C-alpha positions in Angstrom: -16.4 30.0 80.4 -14.8 26.9 78.7 -17.7 25.9 76.2 -17.4 29.5 75.2 -13.6 29.5 74.1 -14.0 26.5 72.6 -17.1 28.0 70.6 -14.6 31.0 69.9 -12.1 28.8 68.7 -14.0 26.3 66.3 -15.3 29.8 64.9 -11.6 31.2 64.0 -10.5 28.0 62.3 -13.6 27.9 60.4 -12.9 31.3 58.8 -9.1 30.5 58.5 -10.6 26.9 56.2 -13.0 29.7 54.3 -10.3 31.7 53.5 -8.0 28.7 52.4 -10.9 27.5 50.1 -11.3 30.4 48.2 -7.5 31.3 47.8 -6.8 27.3 46.5 -10.2 27.6 44.5 -8.6 31.2 42.6 -5.4 29.7 42.2 -6.7 26.2 40.6 -8.8 28.5 38.7 -6.3 30.7 36.9 -3.6 27.9 36.6 -7.3 26.2 34.5 -7.3 29.4 32.0 -3.5 29.6 31.4 -3.3 25.9 30.9 -6.1 26.6 28.4 -4.9 30.1 27.0 -1.5 28.1 26.1 -3.5 24.8 24.5 -5.5 27.1 22.3 -1.9 29.3 21.1 -0.4 25.2 20.5 -3.6 24.1 18.4 -2.9 27.6 16.7 0.6 26.9 16.2 -0.1 23.3 14.9 -2.8 24.5 12.3 -0.6 26.8 11.1 2.3 24.6 10.6 -0.1 22.5 8.9 -1.3 25.2 6.4 1.8 26.9 5.7 3.5 23.1 5.1 0.3 22.7 2.5 1.2 26.0 1.1 4.5 25.7 0.6 4.0 22.0 -0.8 2.0 23.6 -3.7 4.3 26.2 -4.9 7.4 24.1 -5.5 9.1 26.0 -8.6 11.8 23.9 -10.6 14.8 25.4 -12.1 16.8 24.4 -15.3 18.8 21.6 -15.3 16.9 19.8 -12.2 17.2 16.3 -11.4 13.7 14.8 -10.6 14.5 12.2 -6.9 12.2 9.2 -7.0 12.5 8.5 -3.4 10.8 5.1 -2.9 11.1 4.2 0.6 7.4 3.3 1.7 4.6 1.6 0.9 2.8 2.4 -2.8 -1.0 2.7 -3.2 -3.0 2.5 -6.2 -3.4 6.3 -5.7 -2.8 9.1 -3.4 -5.2 10.0 -1.0 -7.2 13.3 -1.4 -7.2 14.7 2.4 -4.8 17.2 2.7 -4.1 16.4 6.4 -3.4 12.8 5.7 0.5 13.1 5.7 0.2 14.8 9.2 0.3 13.2 12.6 -1.4 13.9 15.7 0.9 16.1 16.7 1.8 17.8 13.4 4.6 15.8 12.4 4.8 14.5 9.4 4.0 10.8 8.4 4.7 9.1 5.7 1.4 7.3 4.6 3.0 5.8 0.8 2.9 8.1 -2.8 0.0 6.7 -4.9 0.7 4.7 -8.0 -1.0 7.3 -10.2 0.9 10.1 -9.2 3.9 8.2 -9.5 3.4 7.5 -13.4 2.0 10.7 -14.0 5.3 12.4 -12.7 7.6 10.1 -14.2 5.5 11.3 -17.7 5.5 14.8 -17.3 9.0 14.7 -16.3 9.7 13.3 -19.6 8.8 15.9 -22.1 9.6 19.0 -18.9 12.5 20.9 -20.5 13.5 21.6 -16.9 14.4 18.5 -15.8 17.4 16.9 -17.2 16.8 13.1 -15.7 16.2 11.2 -13.0 17.5 9.8 -9.5 16.2 6.8 -8.0 16.9 6.7 -4.6 16.3 2.9 -3.6 15.2 1.7 -0.1 12.4 -0.1 1.9 9.9 -0.5 -1.4 6.9 -1.8 -0.5 4.6 -2.5 -3.3 3.8 -5.7 -5.1 5.8 -7.4 -7.8 2.7 -5.4 -10.7 2.9 -2.4 -8.9 6.7 -1.8 -9.4 6.6 -3.9 -12.9 4.0 -0.7 -14.0 6.5 2.1 -12.3 9.0 -0.1 -14.5 7.3 0.1 -17.9 6.8 4.0 -17.2 10.6 4.3 -17.0 11.5 2.5 -19.8 9.2 4.7 -21.8 10.9 7.8 -20.1 14.7 6.4 -21.4 12.8 7.0 -24.9 13.5 10.9 -24.5 17.3 9.7 -24.4 17.3 11.9 -20.3 19.4 9.6 -18.0 18.7 7.3 -15.1 20.7 7.0 -12.1 20.1 4.7 -9.3 21.2 4.2 -6.0 20.8 2.3 -2.9 23.0 1.0 0.4 21.3 -2.4 0.1 18.9 -3.3 -2.5 15.9 -5.7 -2.5 14.7 -7.8 -5.2 12.3 -5.2 -6.3 14.1 -2.4 -6.0 16.9 -4.0 -7.8 14.6 -5.0 -10.7 13.8 -0.7 -10.6 17.0 -0.1 -10.3 18.4 -2.3 -13.5 17.0 -0.3 -15.8 19.0 3.0 -15.1 21.9 4.1 -17.2 24.2 3.4 -13.9 23.2 1.4 -10.9 25.4 2.7 -8.0 26.0 0.5 -4.8 26.9 1.6 -1.3 30.6 0.1 -1.4 29.6 -2.0 1.8 26.1 -2.7 0.7 24.9 -5.4 -1.2 22.2 -6.8 -3.4 19.6 -9.5 -1.6 19.1 -11.4 -4.8 17.9 -15.2 -4.7 15.2 -15.9 -6.2 11.0 -16.0 -5.1 9.5 -18.2 -2.8 6.0 -19.1 -1.4 5.5 -20.3 2.5 2.1 -21.2 3.6 1.6 -22.4 7.2 -0.6 -25.2 8.3 -2.8 -25.4 10.9 -4.6 -29.0 11.3 -2.2 -30.4 13.7 -2.8 -27.8 16.2 -6.7 -27.9 15.2 -6.9 -31.8 15.9 -4.9 -30.9 19.7 -7.1 -28.6 20.6 -10.2 -30.5 19.1 -11.1 -27.9 17.0 -13.5 -29.0 14.4 -13.4 -27.4 11.1 -16.4 -27.4 8.8 -15.5 -26.4 5.1 -17.8 -26.2 1.9 -15.9 -25.6 -1.0 -16.1 -26.0 -4.9 -13.3 -25.8 -7.1 -10.3 -28.0 -6.5 -7.5 -25.1 -6.8 -9.6 -22.9 -4.2 -6.8 -23.6 -1.6 -7.7 -21.1 0.7 -8.8 -23.7 3.5 -6.0 -26.1 3.0 -4.2 -24.6 5.9 -7.3 -25.6 8.4 -7.5 -29.1 6.9 -4.0 -30.5 5.3 -0.9 -30.2 6.7 0.9 -29.6 3.4 0.0 -28.4 0.3 -2.4 -30.5 -2.2 -1.3 -31.3 -5.1 -3.4 -28.6 -7.1 -2.1 -26.0 -4.8 1.4 -27.0 -5.4 1.0 -27.2 -9.3 -0.8 -23.4 -9.4 1.8 -22.0 -7.1 4.3 -23.4 -8.8 3.2 -21.7 -12.2 2.3 -18.4 -11.1 5.7 -17.9 -8.9 8.0 -19.2 -12.2 6.0 -17.4 -14.5 7.0 -14.4 -12.3 10.3 -14.9 -11.7 11.4 -15.7 -15.0 9.7 -12.2 -16.3 11.4 -10.6 -13.7 14.9 -12.4 -14.5 14.4 -11.7 -18.1 13.5 -7.8 -17.8 16.9 -7.7 -15.5 18.9 -9.8 -18.0 17.7 -7.3 -20.7 18.3 -4.0 -19.4 21.9 -5.1 -18.0 23.1 -6.6 -21.1 23.1 -10.5 -19.5 21.9 -13.6 -20.5 18.9 -15.3 -18.4 21.1 -18.0 -17.8 24.0 -15.3 -16.2 21.2 -13.7 -14.2 19.5 -17.0 -12.7 23.5 -18.2 -11.9 23.8 -14.8 -9.6 20.8 -16.1 -7.6 21.5 -19.7 -7.3 25.1 -18.6 -5.7 24.0 -15.4 -3.8 26.7 -13.8 -5.9 25.6 -10.0 -5.2 25.9 -10.9 -1.6 28.8 -7.7 -1.2 29.7 -5.2 -3.5 32.7 -6.2 -4.9 30.0 -9.4 -6.0 27.9 -7.4 -7.5 30.0 -5.8 -9.2 32.1 -8.3 -10.8 28.4 -9.7 -11.7 28.1 -6.9 -13.7 24.8 -6.2 -11.7 26.2 -2.7 -10.4 28.3 -0.5 -12.5 30.2 1.7 -9.3 30.3 1.1 -5.7 29.9 4.8 -4.4 29.0 6.5 -1.4 26.4 8.8 -1.5 27.9 12.0 -1.9 29.9 10.5 -4.8 26.8 9.4 -6.3 25.6 13.5 -5.8 28.8 15.0 -7.2 28.1 12.3 -10.2 24.7 14.2 -10.8 26.5 17.7 -10.8 28.7 16.5 -13.8 25.9 14.8 -15.7 23.7 18.4 -15.3 26.4 21.0 -15.9 27.2 22.2 -12.7 30.1 23.0 -11.0 31.8 20.9 -7.5 30.6 23.6 -5.0 27.1 23.8 -6.8 24.4 21.9 -5.2 22.6 19.1 -7.0 19.0 20.5 -7.7 17.1 17.4 -6.8 13.2 17.8 -7.1 11.1 15.8 -4.4 8.6 13.7 -6.5 5.9 14.1 -4.0 6.2 17.8 -4.5 6.5 17.5 -8.5 3.2 15.4 -8.8 1.2 17.9 -6.4 2.6 20.9 -8.8 1.2 19.2 -11.9 -1.8 20.4 -13.0 -5.1 19.6 -12.6 -7.2 17.3 -14.9 -9.8 19.1 -16.2 -13.6 17.6 -15.9 -15.2 20.1 -18.3 -14.6 17.9 -21.0 -17.7 16.4 -22.7 -16.1 13.2 -23.4 -14.2 11.9 -20.3 -13.8 8.1 -19.7 -13.9 7.2 -16.3 -11.4 5.5 -13.8 -13.1 3.7 -10.7 -10.7 2.2 -8.4 -11.8 -1.2 -6.8 -9.4 -1.8 -4.0 -9.1 -4.0 -0.9 -11.1 -6.5 0.3 -14.5 -6.8 -1.0 -17.6 -6.3 1.7 -21.0 -5.4 1.8 -21.6 -1.5 2.5 -19.0 1.5 1.6 -16.4 0.1 2.5 -13.2 2.4 3.6 -9.5 3.4 1.8 -8.7 -0.4 2.4 -11.8 -2.3 1.5 -13.8 -2.7 -1.7 -17.2 -1.5 -0.5 -20.0 -3.0 -2.3 -22.3 -0.3 -2.6 -19.7 2.4 -3.5 -18.2 0.8 -5.8 -21.9 -0.2 -7.3 -22.8 3.5 -7.3 -19.8 4.5 -8.9 -20.1 2.1 -11.7 -24.0 3.5 -12.1 -23.3 6.6 -12.1 -20.6 6.4 -14.8 -23.1 4.5 -16.5 -26.0 6.8 -16.7 -23.2 10.3 -17.1 -23.8 10.9 -21.0 -20.6 13.5 -20.8 -18.6 9.8 -20.2 -17.5 7.7 -22.8 -16.3 4.8 -21.6 -15.5 3.1 -18.1 -12.1 1.7 -16.8 -12.4 -0.2 -13.9 -9.2 -0.6 -12.1 -9.2 -3.6 -9.5 -7.0 -4.2 -6.7 -8.2 -7.3 -4.9 -7.7 -10.4 -3.8 -11.7 -11.3 -3.8 -13.7 -11.6 -0.3 -17.5 -11.8 -0.2 -19.2 -13.4 -2.9 -22.9 -11.5 -2.3 -20.8 -8.2 -2.1 -18.7 -9.4 -5.3 -22.1 -9.9 -7.3 -23.8 -6.7 -6.5 -20.7 -5.0 -8.5 -21.2 -7.9 -11.1 -24.3 -7.0 -11.7 -23.4 -3.6 -12.6 -20.5 -4.2 -14.9 -23.0 -5.9 -17.0 -25.1 -3.2 -17.2 -22.0 -0.8 -17.7 -20.7 -3.6 -20.4 -24.1 -2.7 -22.2 -23.9 1.1 -22.4 -20.2 1.7 -22.9 -17.1 0.7 -23.4 -15.9 -1.3 -20.4 -12.1 -1.8 -19.6 -10.9 -3.7 -16.7 -6.9 -2.6 -15.7 -5.7 -5.1 -12.7 -3.1 -4.1 -10.7 -1.3 -7.0 -8.0 -4.1 -8.9 -7.7 -7.5 -9.2 -9.2 -8.4 -13.1 -7.6 -11.3 -14.8 -6.8 -14.1 -12.0 -6.3 -11.5 -9.6 -8.1 -11.7 -11.6 -11.0 -15.2 -12.0 -11.0 -16.4 -8.5 -10.5 -13.6 -8.2 -13.5 -14.6 -11.0 -16.0 -17.7 -8.8 -18.1 -15.2 -6.3 -19.2 -14.7 -6.0 -23.0 -11.2 -6.4 -22.2 -9.0 -7.2 -19.3 -5.7 -5.7 -19.3 -3.2 -7.2 -16.6 0.8 -7.0 -15.8 2.9 -10.4 -16.7 3.2 -10.5 -12.6 -0.3 -9.8 -11.8 -2.1 -12.9 -9.9 -5.5 -13.7 -10.9 -7.8 -16.9 -11.3 -8.5 -18.4 -7.5 -12.2 -19.7 -9.4 -14.2 -21.2 -6.7 -15.8 -20.3 -3.5 -15.7 -21.6 -0.1 -17.3 -21.3 3.1 -15.6 -22.4 6.9 -17.3 -23.1 10.4 -15.5 -23.9 13.2 -17.0 -26.4 15.8 -15.3 -25.9 19.1 -17.9 -28.2 21.0 -15.1 -30.9 22.0 -12.7 -28.5 22.9 -14.8 -27.1 25.4 -16.4 -30.1 26.9 -13.0 -32.3 26.5 -10.1 -29.5 27.7 -12.0 -27.1 29.8 -14.7 -29.2 31.0 -17.2 -26.2 30.1 -20.4 -27.9 28.4 -23.3 -25.7 27.1 -27.3 -26.4 26.2 -30.0 -24.4 24.0 -33.6 -23.5 23.4 -34.3 -23.1 20.1 -37.5 -22.7 17.7 -36.4 -24.1 14.5 -34.5 -27.0 13.5 -31.7 -25.2 12.2 -31.6 -22.5 14.4 -28.2 -23.5 16.0 -26.6 -23.3 12.5 -23.1 -21.1 12.8 -22.7 -21.7 16.7 -19.0 -22.2 17.6 -20.5 -24.1 20.8 -23.5 -26.6 19.7 -24.0 -28.6 17.0 
């Protein structure tokens, strides 16, 4: 009887456990399907939002007496991405990936003759661009001014690059409590020789060219005379161009502009006004009121500001069916072997693009837009070979951006003509190689030793541990 009771109770508990198992399993399955359904709805909502946003961007309509707002508040790339989803983050929220220089220049040129655009409004903050890039935009704005349309500029606080752009405006506005960070250019280098000596890390350098200074931080504790000479030359050349342009636009002398820099003469709004660096101290709403008056609107009306990015996207696409085309090839970033990416210049990709343009009979000339500090000597030579062949086939021109140094200059030198901005940094002729010998550091600092077996006399070349 005892055993039977025990058996009976065990079976009853087993039945209860099975019921609980199926109950929890069904509940889990229901939860899984509900969660999956909600996730699908969430993804549909995000995609709809993204697609809707893309459609809206392409349907901008410019009305009479509009003002093109050039809001430069982020990085400026050589050209805008062609991926329509690039400016949308993982969550569907818009992300500022930066504007393309090509779109900025094209928009300014179009606005010059657009009868619905009365003028430009430079709304400047957090500008991120090299000086040559800023200079190209400034040149485009100067050309825009020949249309007799107005340009107004405003910022809460101008950086030097932002003020360089703003200085050409018909009116330069500054927030009453703002300032202009105007103090001159500088170049600073960090040197690691002392650190390497403490760590017993030995740099092994191969270099050709006294002015090839990239490896100096590893072998010196200050600039070599040659490096100081070239740095002094290009930084002063850029500064002289900078203050000369500002002086001309503001109807000041270069000495006046230099004095402001030397005495921090624009460190407050009133100082900037007294120095004639700005025309008026105004709040943002007051600047908008000025734009209303300039465009003939009433005080109760809303300023018709046109977003630069949307304006660029609304412009008609370039017709590609012409029998006489000029190919523009962008060679941007560090030079590497292979395909590269948006930030690196892959030798395979660039060489292939030049080759394709060379053999295309509808392309009558090639422009290579170079913005690169250099990189791999081998990859540079692969690209250089294609430039030589292209030059033999048709006119070949190089346009330099912020940098065209080292390998960037090497792939440019074969062109029929090279065009650069006064503030473009180029040159840096020479080559270098750098290896680190860490054997003493491991042996003496850490007590770690190494041994090896090799089949060739030079099999250990490049080893970080054994020499």
